[in-house]
C-alpha positions in Angstrom: 0.2 -0.1 0.3 0.9 3.5 -0.5 2.7 5.3 2.6 2.6 8.7 1.7 0.5 10.8 -0.6 2.1 13.0 -3.3 0.3 16.3 -3.8 -3.0 15.6 -6.3 -3.1 16.9 -9.4 -6.3 19.6 -9.8 -9.2 17.8 -9.9 -8.2 14.6 -9.7 -7.3 11.9 -6.5 -4.1 12.1 -4.9 -1.3 9.9 -6.5 0.0 7.5 -4.2 3.9 8.0 -3.5 6.0 4.9 -2.5 8.5 5.9 -0.2 11.8 3.8 1.0 10.1 1.7 3.7 8.1 0.3 1.6 11.3 -1.4 -0.9 12.6 -2.9 2.2 10.0 -4.5 3.4 9.4 -5.8 0.2 12.7 -7.0 -0.4 12.8 -8.3 3.3 9.5 -10.5 2.8 11.0 -11.5 -0.5 14.2 -12.6 0.6 12.7 -14.5 3.5 10.2 -16.6 1.6 12.5 -17.4 -1.1 16.6 -17.8 -0.4 16.8 -16.3 3.3 15.2 -19.2 4.6 18.2 -21.5 2.7 20.4 -19.4 4.5 19.2 -19.7 7.6 18.8 -23.5 7.0 22.8 -23.7 5.8 23.7 -21.6 9.1 22.5 -24.0 11.2 23.6 -26.8 9.3 27.2 -25.4 9.5 27.0 -25.5 13.1 25.4 -28.9 13.1 27.8 -30.5 11.2 31.0 -28.7 12.4 30.2 -29.3 16.4 30.3 -32.9 15.7 33.6 -33.7 14.1 35.7 -32.2 11.6 34.3 -30.7 8.3 36.3 -33.1 5.8 34.5 -35.8 7.5 30.9 -34.3 6.6 28.5 -34.7 3.4 26.4 -32.2 1.7 24.3 -34.2 -0.5 22.3 -32.9 -3.4 19.7 -34.1 -5.7 18.7 -36.6 -2.7 16.1 -39.3 -4.1 12.7 -38.5 -2.2 11.0 -41.8 -3.0 12.5 -45.4 -3.2 9.7 -45.3 -5.8 10.7 -44.1 -9.2 7.5 -42.7 -10.3 6.7 -40.7 -6.9 10.2 -39.9 -6.7 10.1 -38.7 -10.4 6.8 -36.7 -9.1 8.7 -35.0 -6.1 11.6 -34.0 -7.8 9.5 -31.9 -10.3 7.3 -30.6 -8.0 10.3 -29.1 -5.7 11.9 -27.9 -8.7 8.3 -26.1 -9.6 7.7 -24.4 -5.9 11.1 -23.5 -6.3 10.3 -20.9 -9.3 7.3 -19.6 -8.1 9.3 -17.1 -5.7 10.7 -15.8 -9.6 7.2 -15.4 -11.2 6.7 -13.3 -7.5 9.1 -10.8 -8.3 8.6 -10.7 -12.1 4.9 -9.8 -10.8 6.5 -6.9 -8.5 8.9 -5.7 -11.0 5.8 -5.4 -13.7 3.9 -3.9 -10.6 6.0 -0.7 -10.5 4.9 -0.6 -14.2 1.2 -0.1 -13.3 1.7 2.6 -10.4 4.0 4.3 -12.7 1.2 4.8 -15.1 -1.2 5.9 -12.3 1.2 8.5 -11.9 2.6 7.3 -8.9 6.0 8.7 -7.4 8.2 5.5 -6.9 10.7 7.5 -4.6 12.5 8.0 -7.5 15.5 9.9 -8.8 18.6 8.4 -10.7 21.4 6.6 -9.1 24.6 7.0 -10.4 26.7 4.4 -12.1 29.5 6.2 -13.2 32.2 4.2 -10.7 31.0 0.8 -12.8 29.8 1.3 -16.4 31.3 4.9 -17.0 27.8 6.2 -17.6 24.6 7.5 -15.2 21.9 5.0 -14.9 18.5 5.9 -14.0 17.4 2.4 -12.7 15.2 3.2 -9.9 12.6 5.7 -12.7 12.9 2.5 -15.0 9.6 1.0 -15.2 9.9 -1.1 -18.7 8.5 -4.9 -18.7 10.1 -7.1 -16.3 11.6 -9.5 -18.7 13.3 -6.5 -20.5 14.2 -4.5 -17.6 16.4 -6.9 -16.2 17.6 -8.4 -19.5 15.7 -11.9 -18.6 15.0 -12.5 -22.1 16.2 -13.7 -25.9 16.7 -10.2 -27.4 20.2 -11.1 -27.8 20.9 -15.1 -27.6 24.4 -15.0 -29.0 26.0 -12.9 -26.7 24.1 -14.2 -23.6 25.1 -17.8 -24.6 29.2 -17.1 -25.3 29.1 -14.5 -22.3 27.4 -17.1 -20.1 29.7 -19.4 -21.4 32.9 -17.7 -20.8 31.5 -17.1 -16.9 31.0 -20.9 -16.9 34.8 -21.5 -17.6 36.1 -18.9 -15.5 34.0 -19.7 -12.4 34.3 -23.5 -12.9 38.2 -23.4 -12.8 38.0 -21.4 -10.1 35.2 -23.6 -8.2 37.0 -26.4 -8.4 40.5 -24.6 -7.2 38.3 -23.8 -4.5 36.8 -26.9 -3.4 40.1 -28.6 -3.5 41.9 -26.1 -1.3 38.7 -25.8 1.4 39.0 -29.7 1.4 43.0 -29.7 2.2 42.6 -27.0 4.3 39.4 -29.1 6.7 37.4 -26.0 5.6 34.7 -28.0 3.2 32.4 -31.0 4.1 32.6 -33.5 0.7 30.3 -32.3 -1.9 27.9 -35.5 -3.4 25.9 -33.4 -6.5 23.8 -36.5 -7.4 22.1 -38.5 -5.2 19.4 -39.5 -7.6 19.1 -43.3 -8.5 19.5 -44.5 -12.4 16.4 -43.9 -14.2 15.5 -42.5 -17.6 14.3 -39.4 -16.6 17.4 -38.9 -14.1 19.6 -36.5 -16.2 16.5 -34.8 -17.7 15.7 -34.1 -14.1 19.1 -32.6 -13.2 19.3 -30.7 -16.3 16.0 -29.2 -14.9 17.4 -28.5 -11.6 20.5 -27.2 -12.8 18.6 -24.2 -14.9 16.0 -23.9 -11.7 18.8 -23.0 -10.0 20.2 -20.3 -12.2 17.3 -18.8 -12.9 16.2 -18.5 -9.6 19.3 -17.2 -8.1 20.1 -15.0 -10.7 16.4 -13.1 -11.4 16.0 -12.9 -7.2 19.5 -11.9 -6.4 20.9 -9.8 -9.6 17.5 -8.6 -11.6 15.1 -8.0 -8.6 17.6 -7.6 -5.6 19.5 -4.5 -7.3 16.5 -2.9 -8.5 16.0 -2.6 -4.8 18.6 -2.1 -3.2 18.6 0.8 -5.5 15.4 2.0 -4.7 16.9 1.6 -0.9 19.5 4.7 -2.6 22.1 1.8 -1.3 25.6 2.2 -3.5 27.0 0.1 -6.3 29.4 -1.3 -4.3 27.3 -2.3 -1.3 24.9 -3.9 -3.4 27.9 -5.6 -5.0 29.1 -6.9 -2.1 25.9 -7.3 0.3 24.8 -9.6 -2.4 27.9 -11.6 -2.8 27.5 -12.6 1.3 24.0 -13.2 0.7 24.5 -15.8 -2.1 27.5 -17.4 0.0 25.0 -17.7 3.2 23.2 -20.5 1.8 25.9 -22.3 0.6 27.4 -22.5 4.1 26.2 -26.3 4.8 28.7 -26.9 2.5 31.5 -25.4 4.4 33.7 -22.2 4.5 35.4 -23.1 1.3 32.3 -22.9 -1.0 31.3 -19.8 0.9 34.3 -18.1 0.3 34.0 -19.1 -3.8 30.4 -17.9 -3.8 31.6 -15.0 -2.4 34.3 -14.2 -4.9 31.4 -15.6 -8.0 28.8 -12.9 -6.6 31.1 -10.3 -6.4 32.2 -10.9 -9.9 28.8 -11.4 -11.1 27.2 -8.0 -9.3 30.0 -5.9 -11.1 29.5 -7.5 -14.4 25.4 -7.1 -13.9 25.7 -3.3 -12.9 27.6 -2.8 -16.3 25.8 -4.5 -18.8 21.9 -4.9 -17.0 21.3 -8.2 -18.0 20.7 -11.3 -16.6 20.6 -14.1 -18.9 24.1 -14.6 -19.2 24.5 -15.2 -15.4 21.3 -17.7 -15.7 23.6 -19.5 -18.7 26.4 -19.5 -16.5 24.9 -20.5 -12.9 22.7 -23.1 -15.3 26.1 -24.7 -16.9 28.0 -25.0 -13.3 25.0 -26.7 -12.0 24.4 -29.3 -15.1 28.2 -30.3 -15.4 28.5 -30.9 -11.5 25.3 -32.7 -11.5 26.0 -34.9 -14.6 29.4 -35.5 -14.3 29.9 -35.5 -10.0 33.6 -37.4 -10.8 35.1 -34.1 -11.5 35.0 -32.8 -7.7 36.0 -36.3 -6.4 39.2 -35.6 -9.0 40.2 -33.3 -7.5 39.2 -34.2 -4.1 42.6 -34.3 -2.0 41.1 -36.4 0.8 
């Protein structure tokens, strides 16, 4: 609901003015509904496993079997993927609602946010009320560039991830990650690919597309946005240990910096999907670099 009232036009109803507290509450609720819950559980899980014994003896299991009956397992897996994407639909709805308010004459508590330090130009991000897909670059207008750039990011981050994992295991800071714990059925590979795509869409649309937009409305500076979102990204990976936490901080810093320059989320969706797909389908890669 509007929290203030701007000066009404003559003869018309007052135009709503949406202040910063409203954006803060919206962002907090969306974060808690989506990835924030995972962050809390990941922290508790890290405390749990680290107080039992060395982290190197713990295991982080991904893509676990939900039922010993293949068809029910498939249904559970698809339901999990589908419901995990509901927050993405929610944030796209919220971003599109900005257009409705702007068309009704609402003051979105705007004012340009300067990003010269990152992109070399001033970006009026707060007043951007284009359709949500185009606004955050979650579309297919530049498929070649998105795929090429995303693949390059995948190679950089993928190699770095292997190095961080091996170092973390050697230093006793990382649990053993088992990325595929499903039985070998005809649907296993498609489900793993869908799970990888789900992770890429969920995390990058929420963190980069929606998170950056709302933090800019809160007048948070560019580097505070980059660092804050990187720490949040890393927080829900804490169940894997301190090593993956630090690795995801570095990944988040790179992704955030590049997103503020490009304003397109698709290259990061591509990169994230490829990273998870390779990890899920070729779990032996992690085992090969594990020094323990």
